[in-house]
C-alpha positions, 0 to 999 in steps of 0.5 A, spaced: 499 500 500 505 504 501 509 503 494 502 505 491 502 512 495 509 513 493 506 512 485 500 517 486 505 522 488 509 522 482 503 521 478 501 528 482 507 532 479 508 529 472 501 527 470 499 532 464 491 533 465 488 531 459 480 530 456 477 526 451 475 533 447 469 534 443 467 540 440 462 541 445 466 540 453 463 543 459 470 545 462 476 543 460 483 542 464 490 543 460 494 544 466 497 538 471 496 543 476 488 546 476 483 543 480 476 544 482 474 548 476 467 551 478 461 555 475 456 558 479 450 562 477 447 566 482 450 562 487 446 556 484 451 550 481 448 547 474 450 542 469 449 547 464 451 554 466 446 560 463 444 566 464 440 571 460 441 577 456 441 584 458 439 580 465 442 581 472 445 574 472 452 573 474 457 567 473 461 566 478 468 562 476 473 559 480 479 553 480 485 552 484 492 552 482 497 546 486 501 551 488 502 558 492 507 561 487 503 566 484 502 566 477 498 571 472 492 569 469 488 572 464 481 571 461 478 572 454 471 570 452 469 567 445 462 567 442 461 560 439 456 557 434 451 552 436 456 546 435 461 550 440 465 552 434 469 559 434 464 563 430 467 566 424 463 570 421 463 576 427 468 580 430 469 580 438 468 587 437 461 585 435 458 581 441 463 584 447 463 591 450 469 593 454 476 597 454 480 591 455 479 584 452 484 580 456 482 581 463 486 580 468 484 575 474 485 579 480 481 575 486 486 570 489 488 567 496 493 562 497 490 556 502 491 556 509 493 550 514 492 545 508 497 539 507 496 541 499 499 548 499 494 551 493 492 558 490 484 559 489 483 563 484 476 567 481 473 572 478 465 574 476 462 575 469 459 579 466 462 585 470 464 592 469 471 591 464 467 586 460 460 585 458 456 581 452 450 584 447 449 577 443 446 571 445 448 564 444 454 560 446 460 563 449 467 560 451 471 563 457 480 561 456 484 562 461 491 563 460 497 564 464 500 571 461 507 569 463 508 562 458 501 564 454 499 557 455 491 556 456 490 552 462 483 551 462 477 553 459 469 554 461 463 554 457 456 558 459 450 560 455 446 566 453 439 567 452 434 571 449 428 568 450 424 569 444 421 561 444 418 558 449 419 550 450 414 545 453 416 539 455 414 532 458 417 526 459 414 519 459 417 512 460 412 509 456 416 510 450 416 508 443 421 502 444 418 499 451 413 501 457 416 502 464 423 498 463 429 502 461 428 508 457 425 516 458 422 519 452 421 526 451 415 530 448 417 537 446 413 543 444 416 549 441 412 555 440 416 560 435 411 565 433 415 571 435 420 568 430 420 570 422 422 563 420 422 561 413 425 555 413 425 551 420 430 546 418 435 551 416 434 556 421 432 553 428 436 548 431 435 543 438 440 541 443 438 536 448 442 534 454 441 529 459 445 530 465 449 535 462 453 530 458 455 534 452 458 528 449 451 524 449 447 530 447 442 529 441 443 534 435 437 537 431 432 531 432 427 530 426 421 534 428 414 530 426 410 537 426 411 543 424 406 550 423 407 557 423 407 557 430 409 551 432 414 545 432 413 539 435 417 532 437 411 527 439 414 520 437 421 522 435 426 516 437 432 521 437 429 523 443 429 517 447 434 516 453 437 510 457 434 512 464 441 510 467 441 510 474 442 514 480 449 517 481 453 514 487 455 518 492 460 520 498 462 525 502 468 528 506 468 534 509 473 532 515 480 529 515 478 526 522 472 522 520 470 517 515 463 520 513 458 517 508 460 513 502 468 513 505 471 507 510 476 510 513 481 516 512 488 516 514 494 520 513 501 517 510 505 523 508 505 527 504 498 526 503 491 524 507 487 518 504 480 516 504 478 509 502 471 508 499 467 503 500 468 497 495 462 498 490 458 493 486 454 493 479 448 495 481 442 490 479 436 493 480 433 500 482 434 503 489 432 510 490 438 514 492 437 522 492 443 525 488 445 531 485 446 528 478 453 528 477 455 534 481 460 536 487 460 541 492 466 544 495 465 543 503 470 543 509 466 542 516 472 543 520 474 551 518 470 556 515 472 558 508 471 553 503 475 556 498 482 557 502 481 552 508 479 545 505 484 540 503 486 536 498 485 528 499 487 522 495 481 518 494 481 511 493 475 507 489 474 500 489 469 496 484 468 489 484 467 487 477 469 482 472 475 484 467 473 487 461 477 485 456 474 490 450 474 496 454 476 500 460 472 502 466 473 510 468 470 514 474 466 520 472 462 525 473 463 533 475 469 531 479 472 529 472 469 535 468 465 531 465 471 528 461 474 521 460 481 522 463 487 517 463 487 519 471 480 516 473 482 510 469 480 503 473 485 499 473 484 491 475 488 489 480 489 481 479 490 480 487 484 483 490 480 481 484 478 489 484 478 495 479 481 500 483 483 508 481 485 514 485 483 521 484 486 528 488 479 531 490 478 537 495 474 536 501 467 536 499 460 532 497 461 528 490 457 524 485 460 520 480 459 514 476 463 508 473 463 509 466 465 503 461 468 505 454 469 500 449 475 499 446 476 504 439 471 509 442 470 515 445 463 515 448 462 512 455 456 508 458 455 507 465 449 502 464 454 496 464 456 497 471 449 501 474 444 498 469 438 502 466 432 503 470 425 507 468 424 510 475 431 514 475 431 521 476 434 525 470 435 532 469 434 534 462 436 541 458 433 543 452 437 549 448 434 552 442 438 556 437 435 560 432 440 563 425 436 567 421 437 568 414 442 572 413 444 573 420 452 572 422 451 567 428 446 563 432 442 566 437 440 562 443 432 564 443 430 557 447 432 554 454 429 549 459 432 545 464 428 541 469 428 535 473 424 529 471 423 524 477 417 518 475 412 517 480 414 510 484 
């Protein structure tokens, strides 16, 4: 066990964080020192962050740099199309208002009395220095101003509500009844938009639990009228129901809490060992946060600078999978399939094992199976699919009027669906 801790110590300092990147990725970390990336909208954490154009909403961004050495970070903002590719037909002067384009991150503080030293950086947007005047998708790039390296990036959306979105979800789907799927029925009221060609001018994207890599892009509508666009029996809007996220809590280095077997000190880190997990053979209601995590410490007052970092050890009892790999997955991995989070099969213990360096807090996660040669994972191999599962769905509606140079976000709906048990 002590040899494992030594290996983890080396990995911590030499491993470069990477992510299986797709055009739409909620958060991307490009530097091994950057941890605990978070986004809050008016102090609320969503799997998909959005604000209203011209409103009073404020985005709060933060991250930790695992060093007490100050780095001058700046951020830039770019507009993206509905597929999260940089908008090339407009200039930043079109969608940004402000005197500067590279905004320094001036809010930072060093950690206090933690075993892992770090510096906490944070900033808000929009602000007095920079604001936006177009709706749509946006990406914020955080750059080390000295090395010019982009260390991380965040995505968010800005909505101008022009189309109302009505949604119903059923477990009586077009492929099964109260078994393993959930189906969405969507009705868009587009009367206030001047749409001439629905297929060319209107785009819809649907997410389950904020998973962009599993997003449904532009499902074919069943009905189309001058005032409404409807999806009544779209097989593209049938989702695997999945299962509730697993969870654990570690808000103290002194006490093992929910989901944690023990916490021990092995210099120079604390180590938390989770209870060994097994495949889910049936559905059991377990209230979760749909993959999100929240930084918390119960021993001190300031979660941002006094919460410590702990090596968290995951164990899964599951037969070896020769045709694919298993990963720890969720908000704790920035919704990425990352090499750090790969579960390795231990022939001696006959368990899959993984260790991640995480800040004290409350965490949701899944065990994601990725077949060899593929980039998109499936949690149902370990956790199954059960129609009773509570899931969070997000619908985004984009409008590109004929002659327009960018994609406007004109409709947005985010809600939780919990079938009656």
